[in-house]
C-alpha positions as CSV (number, residue, x, y, z in Angstrom):
1,X,126.4,-52.0,33.3
2,X,129.9,-52.8,32.1
3,X,130.5,-54.7,28.8
4,X,129.7,-58.3,29.3
5,X,132.6,-60.6,30.4
6,X,132.7,-64.4,30.3
7,X,131.6,-66.0,33.6
8,X,135.0,-67.9,33.8
9,X,136.5,-64.6,34.9
10,X,134.3,-64.4,37.9
11,X,136.9,-65.8,40.3
12,X,139.5,-63.2,39.6
13,X,136.9,-60.4,39.5
14,X,135.6,-61.4,42.9
15,X,139.1,-61.2,44.3
16,X,139.4,-57.7,42.8
17,X,136.1,-56.7,44.3
18,X,137.4,-57.8,47.7
19,X,140.5,-55.8,47.2
20,X,138.7,-52.7,46.1
21,X,135.6,-52.6,48.3
22,X,136.2,-54.6,51.4
23,X,137.9,-54.3,54.8
24,X,137.0,-55.0,58.4
25,X,134.6,-52.1,58.5
26,X,133.1,-52.9,55.1
27,X,132.3,-56.6,54.8
28,X,130.5,-57.7,51.7
29,X,127.5,-60.0,51.5
30,X,127.1,-62.3,48.5
31,X,124.4,-60.0,47.3
32,X,126.9,-57.1,47.4
33,X,129.4,-59.1,45.4
34,X,126.8,-60.0,42.8
35,X,125.9,-56.4,42.4
36,X,129.5,-55.3,41.9
37,X,130.1,-58.2,39.4
38,X,127.2,-57.1,37.3
39,X,127.8,-53.3,37.6
40,X,131.6,-53.3,37.1
41,X,132.1,-56.3,34.9
42,X,128.7,-57.3,33.4
43,X,129.0,-60.8,35.0
44,X,125.8,-62.4,36.3
45,X,126.1,-65.6,38.3
46,X,124.1,-67.3,41.1
47,X,124.9,-66.6,44.7
48,X,125.9,-70.3,45.2
49,X,128.6,-69.8,42.6
50,X,129.8,-66.7,44.5
51,X,130.1,-68.8,47.6
52,X,132.1,-71.5,45.8
53,X,134.5,-68.9,44.3
54,X,135.1,-67.4,47.8
55,X,135.9,-70.9,49.1
56,X,138.3,-71.4,46.2
57,X,140.0,-68.1,47.0
58,X,140.5,-69.2,50.6
59,X,141.9,-72.5,49.5
60,X,144.3,-70.7,47.3
61,X,145.7,-68.9,50.4
62,X,143.8,-65.5,50.3
63,X,143.0,-64.5,53.8
64,X,139.3,-63.8,53.4
65,X,137.3,-63.6,56.7
66,X,133.7,-64.5,56.7
67,X,131.2,-63.4,59.4
68,X,127.5,-62.9,59.7
69,X,127.9,-59.4,58.4
70,X,129.7,-60.6,55.3
71,X,133.2,-61.4,54.0
72,X,136.2,-59.2,53.7
73,X,139.9,-59.4,52.7
74,X,141.7,-59.5,56.1
75,X,145.3,-58.9,54.9
76,X,146.9,-57.0,52.0
77,X,150.5,-56.6,50.7
78,X,150.6,-53.3,52.6
79,X,148.7,-52.1,55.7
80,X,147.1,-48.7,55.5
81,X,149.6,-47.3,58.0
82,X,152.4,-48.6,55.8
83,X,150.9,-46.9,52.8
84,X,150.6,-43.7,54.7
85,X,154.2,-43.9,55.6
86,X,155.2,-44.5,52.0
87,X,153.0,-41.6,50.8
88,X,154.6,-39.3,53.4
89,X,158.0,-40.4,52.1
90,X,157.0,-39.4,48.6
91,X,155.6,-36.1,49.7
92,X,158.7,-35.2,51.7
93,X,161.2,-36.3,49.0
94,X,162.4,-33.0,47.5
95,X,164.0,-34.8,44.6
96,X,160.6,-36.0,43.2
97,X,158.8,-33.5,41.0
98,X,155.2,-32.7,41.9
99,X,153.8,-34.4,38.8
100,X,155.5,-37.7,39.6
101,X,154.8,-37.4,43.3
102,X,151.1,-37.2,42.6
103,X,151.2,-40.1,40.2
104,X,153.1,-42.3,42.7
105,X,150.7,-41.4,45.4
106,X,147.7,-42.3,43.2
107,X,149.3,-45.7,42.5
108,X,150.1,-46.2,46.2
109,X,146.4,-45.5,47.0
110,X,145.5,-48.1,44.5
111,X,147.1,-50.7,46.7
112,X,144.4,-50.3,49.2
113,X,140.6,-50.1,48.9
114,X,138.3,-47.2,47.8
115,X,137.9,-46.1,51.4
116,X,141.6,-45.4,51.9
117,X,142.0,-42.5,49.6
118,X,139.4,-40.4,51.4
119,X,141.8,-40.3,54.4
120,X,144.7,-39.1,52.3
121,X,144.0,-35.4,52.1
122,X,147.7,-34.4,51.3
123,X,147.6,-36.0,47.9
124,X,145.9,-32.8,46.7
125,X,148.5,-30.5,48.3
126,X,151.6,-32.0,46.6
127,X,152.2,-28.8,44.7
128,X,152.6,-26.9,48.0
129,X,155.7,-28.9,49.0
130,X,159.2,-27.7,48.2
131,X,160.2,-30.0,45.4
132,X,162.4,-30.1,42.3
133,X,161.2,-29.0,38.9
134,X,163.6,-31.3,37.1
135,X,161.4,-34.0,35.5
136,X,164.5,-35.9,34.3
137,X,165.0,-37.5,37.7
138,X,163.7,-41.0,37.0
139,X,165.4,-41.0,33.5
140,X,168.7,-40.1,35.2
141,X,168.3,-43.0,37.7
142,X,167.8,-45.5,34.9
143,X,170.7,-44.1,33.0
144,X,173.0,-44.3,36.0
145,X,172.0,-47.9,36.8
146,X,172.6,-48.8,33.1
147,X,176.0,-47.1,33.1
148,X,177.1,-48.9,36.3
149,X,175.8,-52.2,35.0
150,X,177.7,-51.7,31.7
151,X,180.8,-50.3,33.4
152,X,180.9,-47.1,31.3
153,X,181.3,-43.4,31.9
154,X,178.5,-40.8,31.6
155,X,178.3,-37.3,30.4
156,X,175.9,-34.7,31.8
157,X,175.2,-31.0,32.3
158,X,175.1,-29.7,35.9
159,X,172.8,-26.9,36.7
160,X,172.2,-24.2,39.3
161,X,169.1,-22.2,40.1
162,X,169.2,-18.6,38.8
163,X,167.4,-15.5,40.0
164,X,164.4,-16.6,37.9
165,X,164.2,-19.7,40.2
166,X,164.8,-22.0,37.2
167,X,167.7,-24.4,36.5
168,X,170.5,-23.1,34.3
169,X,173.5,-25.0,33.0
170,X,176.7,-24.2,35.0
171,X,179.1,-26.9,33.7
172,X,179.4,-30.1,31.7
173,X,181.0,-33.2,33.2
174,X,182.3,-36.6,32.2
175,X,182.3,-39.0,35.1
176,X,182.6,-42.6,36.3
177,X,179.4,-43.3,38.3
178,X,179.6,-45.6,41.3
179,X,176.6,-45.2,43.5
180,X,173.3,-43.3,44.1
181,X,173.1,-42.1,47.7
182,X,170.0,-40.7,49.4
183,X,171.2,-38.1,51.9
184,X,169.2,-35.4,53.7
185,X,166.1,-36.1,51.5
186,X,168.2,-35.6,48.4
187,X,169.5,-38.0,45.8
188,X,173.3,-37.7,45.1
189,X,175.4,-39.3,42.4
190,X,178.7,-40.5,43.7
191,X,181.1,-40.3,40.7
192,X,184.7,-39.6,39.8
193,X,185.1,-36.4,37.8
194,X,187.3,-37.7,35.0
195,X,188.7,-34.2,34.2
196,X,189.8,-33.3,37.8
197,X,190.1,-36.9,39.0
198,X,188.3,-36.2,42.3
199,X,185.3,-37.9,43.8
200,X,182.2,-35.7,43.6
201,X,178.7,-35.9,44.9
202,X,176.3,-34.4,42.4
203,X,172.7,-33.7,43.3
204,X,170.5,-35.8,41.0
205,X,167.9,-33.1,40.6
206,X,170.5,-30.7,39.2
207,X,171.6,-33.1,36.4
208,X,170.2,-32.9,32.9
209,X,171.1,-34.1,29.4
210,X,172.7,-37.3,30.6
211,X,174.2,-39.7,28.1
212,X,176.2,-43.0,28.2
213,X,179.8,-42.9,26.9
214,X,179.7,-46.5,25.6
215,X,183.4,-46.4,24.4
216,X,184.8,-45.1,27.7
217,X,185.0,-47.6,30.5
218,X,184.6,-46.2,34.0
219,X,187.6,-45.9,36.3
220,X,187.9,-48.8,38.7
221,X,187.1,-47.3,42.1
222,X,189.7,-49.4,43.8
223,X,192.4,-47.5,41.8
224,X,191.4,-44.2,43.4
225,X,193.3,-43.0,46.4
226,X,191.3,-43.6,49.6
227,X,188.9,-46.1,47.9
228,X,191.3,-49.1,47.7
229,X,188.7,-51.1,49.7
230,X,185.7,-49.8,47.9
231,X,183.0,-47.5,49.2
232,X,182.7,-47.0,53.0
233,X,179.0,-46.3,53.4
234,X,179.3,-45.5,57.1
235,X,181.9,-42.9,56.4
236,X,179.6,-41.3,53.8
237,X,176.7,-41.3,56.1
238,X,178.5,-39.9,59.2
239,X,181.6,-38.1,57.8
240,X,179.9,-36.1,55.0
241,X,176.9,-34.4,56.6
242,X,176.7,-32.0,53.7
243,X,178.2,-34.1,50.9
244,X,181.4,-32.0,50.5
245,X,184.1,-33.8,48.6
246,X,187.1,-33.4,50.8
247,X,188.5,-36.5,52.6
248,X,187.1,-36.8,56.2
249,X,189.7,-36.2,58.9
250,X,189.9,-36.2,62.7
251,X,187.8,-33.4,64.3
252,X,187.6,-32.4,67.9
253,X,185.1,-30.1,69.6
254,X,183.7,-29.1,72.9
255,X,179.9,-29.1,73.2
256,X,177.1,-28.6,75.7
257,X,175.8,-31.9,77.0
258,X,172.3,-31.1,75.8
259,X,173.6,-31.4,72.2
260,X,174.4,-35.1,72.4
261,X,171.2,-36.1,70.7
262,X,171.9,-33.9,67.7
263,X,175.5,-34.9,67.5
264,X,174.7,-38.6,67.4
265,X,171.8,-38.0,64.9
266,X,174.3,-36.3,62.6
267,X,177.5,-38.4,63.1
268,X,176.3,-41.8,64.4
269,X,177.4,-43.7,67.4
270,X,181.0,-44.4,66.2
271,X,182.3,-41.2,67.9
272,X,184.2,-40.7,71.1
273,X,182.4,-38.7,73.8
274,X,184.3,-37.7,77.0
275,X,182.7,-35.9,79.9
276,X,184.5,-32.8,80.9
277,X,182.2,-31.6,83.7
278,X,178.4,-31.5,84.4
279,X,177.7,-29.2,81.4
280,X,180.4,-29.9,78.8
281,X,181.6,-32.9,76.7
282,X,184.5,-33.4,74.4
283,X,183.6,-35.1,71.1
284,X,186.1,-36.7,68.7
285,X,185.0,-37.9,65.3
286,X,186.1,-38.2,61.7
287,X,184.4,-35.9,59.2
288,X,184.8,-33.5,56.2
289,X,186.4,-30.3,57.5
290,X,184.4,-28.2,55.0
291,X,181.1,-29.9,56.1
292,X,182.0,-29.4,59.7
293,X,182.6,-25.7,59.2
294,X,179.1,-25.4,57.8
295,X,177.7,-27.7,60.5
296,X,179.4,-25.8,63.4
297,X,177.9,-22.5,62.3
298,X,174.4,-23.9,63.1
299,X,175.5,-24.7,66.6
300,X,177.7,-21.7,67.5
301,X,176.1,-21.2,70.9
302,X,176.7,-24.7,72.1
303,X,179.7,-26.1,70.1
304,X,183.3,-25.0,69.8
305,X,185.7,-26.6,67.3
306,X,189.1,-27.1,68.9
307,X,190.9,-29.2,66.3
308,X,192.2,-29.1,63.6
309,X,193.5,-25.5,64.1
310,X,193.0,-24.7,60.4
311,X,189.3,-25.4,60.7
312,X,189.0,-23.4,63.9
313,X,190.8,-20.5,62.3
314,X,188.5,-20.6,59.2
315,X,185.4,-20.5,61.4
316,X,186.9,-17.6,63.4
317,X,187.6,-15.6,60.3
318,X,184.1,-16.2,59.0
319,X,182.6,-15.0,62.2
320,X,184.8,-11.9,62.2
321,X,183.6,-11.1,58.7
322,X,180.0,-11.7,59.7
323,X,180.4,-9.3,62.7
324,X,181.7,-6.6,60.3
325,X,178.6,-7.0,58.1
326,X,176.2,-6.7,61.0
327,X,177.8,-3.7,62.7
């Protein structure tokens, strides 16, 4: 039996019992509730008092359904299917370290009842997922939010993975932070590099040793060339598929019709598609040339970049070098 609690806490404890132990498949009789009250909280009350407390909870707006089989909490803040979706999101987020992933999943499971967790087998396989080992992620998020709120610059180390598969410092930066962007399952910091005065996209799981530069106000983004109207989120989402920092420009390509799904997935619906024949289409869009070079290599068999000519020539030279390597 738990340590005795005063009976005046019975109302809130009964609600917690409904949250923890009940659902449509597991209704609770008043006798069950009395047993949980005594076992979990050391509260002993009459069954009539339990019935009155259930009525009070219903009057307060809690959706408790009562049937011959017993009573159960009919609705919760999150349905089990919604919790599963959130848990899958945590698992697939490469920027959340395994330790924090497991902790978040445990807390998400706590939003349902005791029967939910038995269906979430993947909580125990979190270490098998490809995730960052940078535990400073959430600290970095807080620091960036604080810097943006205060309007000051930040300093940080940027790291790369070495042959030992661990992070190693590659550079130090001072930057004006503007936005956190979730892209391709990675968090990026959009910030102006104060040394080179160019906009950069820094992977958050590669950042360490972040500090606020309280005496250095951040550069107003509207004073930066190309950002006079602020941040164009649509351009970032569709024009920078790999978060390269060059300014998006007009791109033209010829593609197989069967690639339309993939092209729209990557670049959105604000692109121009012209039918050439039964098999080919011409696609016109605005994107980073460096990102497009990387993207086009994945679709060599079905996509041909036609403009700009500089990009086409770069891809051609890369392919020629690759052929030499594989001779």
